[in-house]
C-alpha positions in Angstrom: 0.0 0.0 0.0 1.4 3.4 -1.0 1.8 5.9 1.9 3.0 8.7 -0.4 1.7 9.3 -3.9 2.8 12.2 -6.1 1.0 12.8 -9.4 2.2 15.2 -12.1 3.5 17.6 -9.5 4.7 21.0 -10.8 6.0 23.8 -8.6 6.9 27.2 -10.0 8.2 30.4 -8.3 8.0 34.0 -9.5 11.4 35.7 -9.3 11.2 39.5 -9.3 13.7 41.1 -11.7 13.2 44.6 -10.3 14.2 44.6 -6.7 13.0 47.5 -4.5 15.2 47.6 -1.4 14.0 50.8 0.4 10.7 52.3 1.4 11.5 55.2 -1.0 11.8 52.8 -3.9 8.3 51.5 -3.1 6.8 55.1 -3.0 8.6 56.6 -6.0 8.5 53.5 -8.2 5.0 52.3 -7.2 4.4 50.3 -10.3 5.2 46.6 -10.1 8.5 45.5 -11.6 9.1 42.7 -14.0 9.5 39.1 -13.0 10.6 35.7 -14.3 9.3 32.2 -13.6 11.4 29.4 -12.2 10.0 25.9 -12.6 11.6 24.0 -9.7 9.5 20.8 -10.3 8.1 19.8 -13.6 5.5 17.0 -13.9 7.0 14.8 -11.2 5.2 11.5 -10.4 6.1 8.6 -8.1 4.9 6.6 -5.1 6.4 5.2 -1.9 4.9 2.1 -0.3 4.5 2.0 3.4 7.6 1.0 5.3 10.1 1.7 2.6 13.4 3.7 2.6 13.2 6.0 -0.4 16.2 8.0 -1.7 16.0 11.3 -3.7 19.2 12.2 -5.5 20.3 14.7 -8.2 22.6 17.7 -8.8 22.3 21.0 -6.9 19.2 22.9 -8.1 17.4 19.8 -9.4 14.4 20.4 -7.1 15.1 17.8 -4.4 14.5 20.1 -1.4 11.5 21.7 -3.0 10.0 18.2 -3.5 10.6 17.4 0.2 8.9 20.6 1.2 5.9 19.8 -0.9 5.7 16.4 0.8 5.9 18.1 4.2 3.1 20.5 3.3 5.3 23.5 3.6 4.9 24.4 -0.1 1.7 24.2 -2.1 2.0 22.6 -5.6 1.3 24.9 -8.5 -0.4 22.0 -10.2 -0.6 18.2 -9.6 -1.3 16.3 -6.4 0.5 15.2 -3.3 -1.2 12.5 -1.2 0.4 11.6 2.1 -1.2 9.0 4.4 0.0 9.4 8.0 1.8 11.7 10.4 4.9 13.4 9.0 8.1 14.4 10.8 10.1 16.7 8.6 13.9 16.7 9.4 14.4 19.6 7.0 16.3 22.1 9.0 17.6 20.5 12.2 17.9 22.8 15.1 15.2 25.3 14.1 13.9 26.6 17.4 17.2 26.0 19.3 18.4 28.9 21.5 22.1 29.5 21.6 21.9 31.0 25.1 20.3 27.9 26.6 22.0 24.7 27.7 21.8 21.4 25.9 19.2 20.1 28.4 17.1 23.2 28.1 17.2 23.0 24.3 16.2 19.4 24.4 13.1 20.2 26.4 12.3 23.3 24.2 12.9 21.6 20.9 11.1 18.4 21.9 8.1 20.4 22.9 8.1 22.4 19.6 8.2 19.1 17.7 5.1 17.9 19.6 6.6 15.5 22.2 4.8 16.1 25.5 7.0 17.9 28.1 6.7 15.1 30.6 7.8 12.5 28.0 10.8 14.6 26.7 12.0 15.1 30.3 12.1 11.3 30.7 14.2 10.9 27.5 16.9 13.6 28.2 19.5 11.1 29.3 18.8 8.9 26.3 19.0 11.8 23.9 22.3 13.0 25.4 23.8 9.5 25.2 22.8 9.0 21.6 24.3 12.4 20.7 27.4 11.5 22.7 27.1 14.8 24.6 26.6 13.6 28.2 29.6 15.7 29.4 28.1 18.9 27.8 24.6 18.7 29.2 24.9 22.1 31.0 27.0 23.8 28.4 25.3 26.7 26.4 24.6 25.8 22.8 26.6 28.8 21.5 29.8 27.0 22.6 28.9 23.8 20.6 30.6 23.0 17.3 28.3 22.6 14.3 28.8 18.8 14.5 27.7 18.8 18.2 24.6 20.8 17.3 23.5 18.6 14.5 24.0 15.5 16.7 21.9 17.0 19.4 19.2 18.2 17.0 19.0 14.8 15.2 18.8 13.0 18.6 15.8 15.1 19.6 14.1 14.9 16.2 14.0 11.0 16.2 11.9 11.2 19.4 8.9 12.3 17.3 6.4 9.5 16.9 5.6 9.7 13.2 4.8 7.3 10.4 6.8 9.2 7.7 10.3 10.7 8.2 11.4 13.4 5.7 15.1 14.1 5.8 17.1 16.7 3.8 20.9 16.1 4.1 20.4 15.9 7.9 23.6 13.9 8.5 25.9 15.9 6.3 27.7 17.4 9.3 27.9 14.3 11.4 31.0 12.1 11.3 31.1 8.7 9.7 30.5 6.8 13.0 27.5 9.0 14.0 26.1 8.6 10.5 26.4 4.8 10.7 24.7 4.8 14.1 21.9 7.0 12.7 21.3 4.7 9.8 20.9 1.9 12.3 18.1 3.9 13.8 16.5 4.2 10.4 16.7 0.5 9.9 14.9 0.0 13.2 12.3 2.5 12.1 11.8 0.4 8.9 11.3 -2.7 11.1 8.6 -0.8 12.9 6.9 -0.1 9.6 7.9 3.6 9.3 8.6 5.2 5.9 11.8 7.2 5.4 12.4 9.6 2.5 15.9 10.9 2.3 17.4 13.7 0.1 21.1 13.2 -0.1 24.3 13.5 -2.1 25.6 10.4 -0.4 25.1 7.9 -3.2 26.6 5.0 -1.3 24.0 5.5 1.5 21.2 5.3 -1.2 22.7 2.1 -2.7 23.1 0.5 0.7 19.9 1.5 2.6 17.2 2.6 0.1 14.6 0.2 -1.3 13.9 2.5 -4.2 15.2 5.9 -5.4 14.5 8.7 -7.8 16.9 10.9 -9.8 15.8 14.5 -10.5 17.5 16.9 -12.8 16.3 20.4 -13.6 13.0 19.6 -11.9 12.2 16.5 -14.0 12.3 12.8 -13.2 15.3 11.2 -15.0 14.7 7.7 -13.7 13.0 6.0 -10.8 13.2 2.5 -9.3 16.1 0.1 -8.2 18.6 2.3 -6.2 21.7 0.8 -7.8 20.4 1.5 -11.3 19.3 5.0 -10.4 22.7 5.8 -8.9 24.5 4.3 -11.9 22.4 6.5 -14.2 23.4 9.6 -12.2 27.1 8.6 -12.3 27.0 8.0 -16.0 25.4 11.4 -16.6 28.1 13.0 -14.5 30.8 11.3 -16.5 29.2 12.4 -19.7 29.1 16.0 -18.5 32.7 15.8 -17.4 33.6 14.4 -20.8 31.6 17.1 -22.7 33.5 19.7 -20.7 36.8 18.2 -21.8 37.9 17.6 -18.3 41.0 15.5 -18.0 41.1 15.4 -14.2 38.3 15.3 -11.7 37.9 14.0 -8.2 37.0 10.5 -9.5 38.9 10.3 -12.8 42.4 11.3 -13.8 45.2 10.4 -16.2 46.8 11.5 -19.5 44.1 9.7 -21.6 46.7 8.5 -24.1 45.0 5.2 -23.5 41.4 5.9 -22.5 38.6 3.7 -21.0 35.6 3.9 -23.2 33.1 1.5 -21.7 32.7 -0.8 -18.7 30.2 -3.7 -18.4 29.4 -6.1 -15.6 28.5 -9.6 -17.0 27.0 -12.6 -15.3 27.7 -16.3 -16.0 25.4 -16.2 -19.1 27.1 -13.1 -20.5 24.2 -10.6 -20.0 24.8 -7.2 -18.4 23.9 -7.1 -14.7 24.3 -4.9 -11.6 23.0 -7.5 -9.0 24.7 -10.9 -8.3 24.3 -13.7 -5.9 26.9 -15.0 -3.5 29.0 -17.6 -5.3 28.0 -16.5 -8.8 30.7 -15.6 -11.3 31.2 -12.0 -12.2 33.1 -10.5 -15.2 34.2 -6.9 -15.5 34.7 -6.1 -19.1 36.7 -2.9 -19.9 36.9 -1.4 -23.4 39.7 1.1 -24.1 41.2 3.0 -26.9 44.9 3.6 -27.4 45.3 7.0 -29.1 48.9 6.2 -29.9 51.3 3.3 -29.5 52.5 2.7 -26.0 55.4 0.4 -25.0 53.6 -1.3 -22.1 50.1 -1.4 -20.6 48.9 -2.7 -17.3 45.3 -3.0 -16.4 44.4 -3.0 -12.7 41.1 -3.5 -10.8 40.6 -3.0 -7.1 37.5 -4.0 -5.2 36.1 -2.1 -2.2 33.2 -2.4 0.2 30.6 0.3 0.3 32.4 2.1 3.1 35.8 2.2 1.3 37.3 -0.8 3.0 39.8 -2.3 0.5 38.9 -6.0 -0.2 41.0 -7.2 -3.1 43.1 -5.9 -6.0 45.0 -7.4 -8.8 46.4 -6.4 -12.2 47.6 -7.9 -15.4 51.3 -7.5 -14.5 50.9 -9.3 -11.2 49.1 -12.1 -13.0 51.7 -12.2 -15.8 49.4 -11.2 -18.7 50.3 -7.5 -19.3 50.2 -6.7 -23.0 53.3 -5.1 -24.4 53.9 -2.8 -27.4 50.2 -1.8 -27.6 49.5 -0.2 -31.0 47.0 2.5 -31.7 43.4 1.1 -31.8 40.5 -0.3 -29.8 40.8 -3.1 -27.2 38.8 -5.1 -24.7 40.0 -6.8 -21.5 37.9 -9.0 -19.2 38.5 -10.0 -15.6 36.4 -12.8 -14.3 35.9 -13.7 -10.6 35.0 -17.4 -10.9 33.0 -17.4 -7.7 32.0 -14.2 -6.0 32.5 -15.1 -2.4 31.1 -11.9 -1.0 28.1 -11.6 1.3 25.1 -9.2 0.9 26.1 -5.6 0.3 27.1 -2.9 -2.1 30.6 -3.1 -3.7 32.6 -0.6 -5.7 35.7 -0.9 -7.8 38.5 1.2 -9.3 39.8 0.6 -12.8 43.3 1.7 -13.8 45.3 1.8 -17.0 49.0 2.6 -16.5 52.4 2.3 -18.1 55.7 0.7 -17.2 55.2 1.8 -13.6 52.2 3.1 -11.6 53.4 6.7 -11.9 52.5 6.7 -15.6 48.7 6.8 -15.3 46.8 6.8 -18.6 43.3 6.6 -17.2 42.0 6.0 -13.7 38.3 5.6 -12.8 37.9 6.0 -9.0 34.9 4.0 -7.7 32.6 5.1 -10.5 31.0 1.6 -10.9 29.3 -0.6 -8.3 27.3 -3.8 -8.0 25.0 -5.4 -5.4 25.4 -8.8 -3.9 22.4 -10.7 -2.5 22.6 -13.7 -0.2 19.7 -15.6 1.4 21.7 -18.1 3.4 21.8 -16.2 6.7 25.6 -15.9 6.7 26.9 -12.6 8.1 29.8 -10.3 7.4 31.5 -9.3 4.1 33.4 -12.4 2.9 32.2 -15.9 2.4 34.8 -18.4 3.6 34.5 -21.9 2.2 34.2 -24.2 5.2 32.8 -27.4 6.6 31.7 -28.7 10.0 32.9 -31.9 11.6 31.7 -33.6 14.7 33.4 -36.3 16.7 32.7 -38.1 19.9 
């Protein structure tokens, strides 16, 4: 059953082009100035079933926050419909209502009351909130002396006390450190087990891949794609790569190299050869890399490194280590394939780097830094990251 349904939602804003900044301007130039129209959302439709974790991603200015405010009832659609079944708790601007001159405890009581938690109940939870925020030692410190990270931890810890069926979050964990973010996502998983619905706007694509049941990609106010998180994230990454390529960028935070030999295409293939992004534990996986040599190079090494979703390095190898490095590569098009015969990984999201380099690793032709990922599913009940082949033996 859908708890949120959005149908052909459009939201526009009127942007004045003639700003009047003083009272004199209003009197002397009493005629209205010109204006332009900004379409923040354009014909957006999707639904969220009850109890799901739903991710909203997209570049800055794509309409993500506007969409969340429409879901929260803060903004009224210009056209279209938003139907929300259940009580909503919007985590849009954590800490709104905090007073910098009050202590942490006083702000907990104040903010909790503003959010609708009865005063008697919020007083019972003060110690729990401080413990979760890791701020027990600062209970009587004034908020003005808190760092931004301390404030967001306190605000988040208060906000999760609200008893609501739908949680709307807009980059609420951007300031928290990695450990606090992991702890917060554990809370979200508990909320999911309780049947609550979570809708998250974020730039953290790994979080969407790992936690979301479904996701939507917005760009310029329009829906680009909607559905399986790993596919939505991959579409977003491919669009970003295309934009970087169109701009002629030779170096970015996730790609660098001389491009004398350039990666042109990457495919993930299953045992039957078809392209996939989801695999089962024990299944074979092939990473096929197409590349173009723009000129002859004396030696080429291809390397692939595998990482867990959180960046933990799992395994890496290259053609030189395995004794298969091609030498004297002529100008032209080539393809290389690495096959993991049995994918002994347990359930999770995994990313990988691909590198093309010369006679030593300092000569980098093309390096793709974790731009591709795949999902592993496992129904055996085994836990952890790696699957170790094993057997049990009993004796008496």
